[in-house]
C-alpha positions in Angstrom: 219.2 160.3 188.1 218.3 160.9 184.4 217.8 157.2 183.8 215.5 156.9 186.9 213.5 159.9 185.8 213.1 158.5 182.2 212.0 155.2 183.6 209.4 156.8 185.9 208.3 159.1 183.1 207.9 156.2 180.7 205.8 154.2 183.2 203.6 157.3 183.8 203.0 157.7 180.1 202.2 154.0 179.7 199.6 154.2 182.6 198.0 157.3 181.0 197.9 155.7 177.6 196.2 152.7 179.1 193.6 154.8 180.8 192.9 156.9 177.7 192.6 153.7 175.7 189.9 152.3 178.0 188.1 155.6 178.1 188.3 155.8 174.3 186.2 152.6 174.2 183.7 154.2 176.5 185.2 152.7 179.6 183.3 149.5 178.9 185.8 146.7 179.4 183.4 144.1 177.9 183.0 146.1 174.7 180.4 147.8 172.6 177.4 145.9 171.3 175.7 147.7 168.4 172.1 146.3 167.8 172.3 147.2 164.1 175.7 145.8 163.3 175.6 142.7 165.5 171.9 141.8 165.7 170.5 143.2 162.5 168.1 145.8 163.9 166.5 147.8 161.1 165.7 151.5 161.2 162.7 151.4 158.8 160.1 152.4 161.4 158.2 149.1 161.0 160.6 146.2 161.7 160.4 145.4 165.4 163.5 146.3 167.4 162.5 143.9 170.3 164.4 140.8 169.3 167.7 142.6 168.5 167.5 144.6 171.7 166.7 141.6 173.9 169.5 139.6 172.2 172.0 142.4 172.8 170.7 142.7 176.4 171.1 139.0 177.1 174.7 139.0 175.8 175.7 142.2 177.7 174.0 140.9 180.9 176.0 137.7 180.8 179.4 139.5 180.4 181.6 139.6 183.5 183.0 143.0 182.6 181.2 146.3 181.9 179.6 146.7 178.5 177.6 149.2 176.4 174.7 148.5 174.1 174.3 151.1 171.3 171.1 151.9 169.4 172.5 154.3 166.6 170.9 157.5 165.5 167.9 156.5 163.3 164.2 155.9 163.8 163.2 152.4 165.1 159.9 150.7 165.9 159.7 148.8 169.2 156.6 146.8 170.1 157.7 146.3 173.7 160.7 145.3 175.8 161.4 144.1 179.3 165.1 144.3 180.2 165.7 142.1 183.3 168.6 141.8 185.6 170.4 140.9 187.7 173.4 141.2 185.3 177.0 140.1 186.0 178.6 143.5 185.4 177.6 147.1 184.9 175.7 147.9 181.7 175.2 151.1 179.7 172.4 151.4 177.3 173.2 154.3 174.9 170.2 155.2 172.7 171.1 157.8 170.1 168.0 157.5 167.9 164.3 157.7 168.2 162.4 154.6 169.3 158.6 154.6 168.5 155.9 152.6 170.2 152.9 151.0 168.3 150.4 153.7 167.6 147.4 151.5 168.4 146.7 151.5 172.2 145.1 148.1 171.7 148.5 146.6 170.8 149.4 146.5 174.5 148.5 143.6 176.8 150.2 145.1 179.8 150.4 148.7 181.1 154.0 149.2 180.1 156.1 149.7 177.0 159.7 149.5 178.0 160.7 148.3 181.5 164.0 147.8 183.3 163.9 145.4 186.2 166.3 144.4 189.0 169.5 145.9 187.5 172.5 147.2 189.4 175.0 149.7 188.1 173.0 150.7 185.1 173.4 153.8 182.9 170.8 154.8 180.4 171.8 157.7 178.1 172.6 158.9 174.6 170.2 161.7 173.8 167.6 159.3 172.4 163.8 159.9 172.2 161.1 157.4 173.2 158.0 158.3 171.3 155.0 156.6 172.9 152.7 157.9 170.0 150.2 158.8 172.7 148.2 161.2 170.5 146.2 158.2 169.3 145.2 157.5 172.8 144.4 161.1 173.5 141.8 161.1 170.7 139.8 158.3 172.3 136.6 159.1 174.2 136.6 158.8 178.0 137.5 155.6 179.7 134.1 154.8 181.2 132.9 151.5 179.7 136.2 150.9 177.8 138.7 148.1 178.5 141.7 149.8 176.9 142.2 152.5 179.5 143.6 150.2 182.2 146.2 148.8 179.7 147.5 152.1 178.3 151.3 151.7 178.7 153.8 153.8 180.7 156.6 154.7 178.3 159.5 153.8 180.7 159.3 151.7 183.9 162.2 151.5 186.3 161.6 148.7 188.9 164.0 147.8 191.7 167.1 149.3 190.2 170.2 150.0 192.3 172.8 152.7 191.4 171.2 153.7 188.1 171.6 156.9 186.2 169.2 158.1 183.5 170.8 160.9 181.5 170.0 162.8 178.3 166.8 160.8 177.5 163.5 162.2 176.2 160.1 160.6 176.5 157.5 161.9 174.2 153.7 161.6 173.8 153.1 158.9 176.4 149.8 157.0 176.3 149.5 156.9 180.1 152.6 158.2 182.0 156.1 159.1 180.8 157.9 157.2 183.5 157.4 155.1 186.6 160.0 154.4 189.3 159.3 151.7 191.9 161.6 150.3 194.6 164.8 151.8 193.3 167.9 152.8 195.3 170.4 155.4 194.3 168.4 156.1 191.1 169.3 159.4 189.5 167.8 161.4 186.6 169.8 164.1 184.9 168.5 166.0 181.8 165.4 163.8 181.5 162.9 165.5 179.2 159.2 164.7 178.8 157.3 166.2 175.9 153.6 166.1 174.9 152.6 167.4 171.5 
C-alpha cells in the first residue's frame, strides 16, 4: 500500500510541477517574443516600433502553439501598425510600456493608428498606455474646409475578432476616438481606461 501511495503521490507531484512550469512561462507554449531583445525595438521615443512589432507579430502568428509578444516597460514611438490574422494559434500581446503616436495629425493617411484584424483567441493586456497625442489635433480650428479631419486616427481598432480579451490597457489623448469595435464575437473589455488631458 505504501509503495502504491508513493507512486501515485510522485505522479501527482510531477503533473503539478509540469503545470506550474507552463504557467511560469505565461502559459504560452510557443514561447515569449520580446520586441526589444529579439527584434531590436528602441525605447528612445523617436525610433519607430512598427517594424519590430510587425516582425514579432508575423513570427507569433505563424507558430502552431500559443505565444506571447512583450513590449517592455519603456516609452516607444509607433507610426502605425496593422496586426492581421488569422493566426495558427492563440496570441497574447503584453504591452507594459507607453506607446506614442506621431504628434502631427497630417502623418496619418488612414483614420486608424493601431488595428487588429481577423484574429481568434487573442489577449491584449499588460498595463500599457497608448498615447495618441491628440492634444495637437484639439488645437486645430474646426474641420470645415480642412482635409485632415476625415483622416484623424482612432487609437485602437478591433475588427472581426473572435474570442478576444482586452485587459488592463489605457488609451490616452486620442485624435478622433479611443477605440472602435466592428464585427467582433466574444470580445471582452476588462479594466480598459480612456483618458483625455
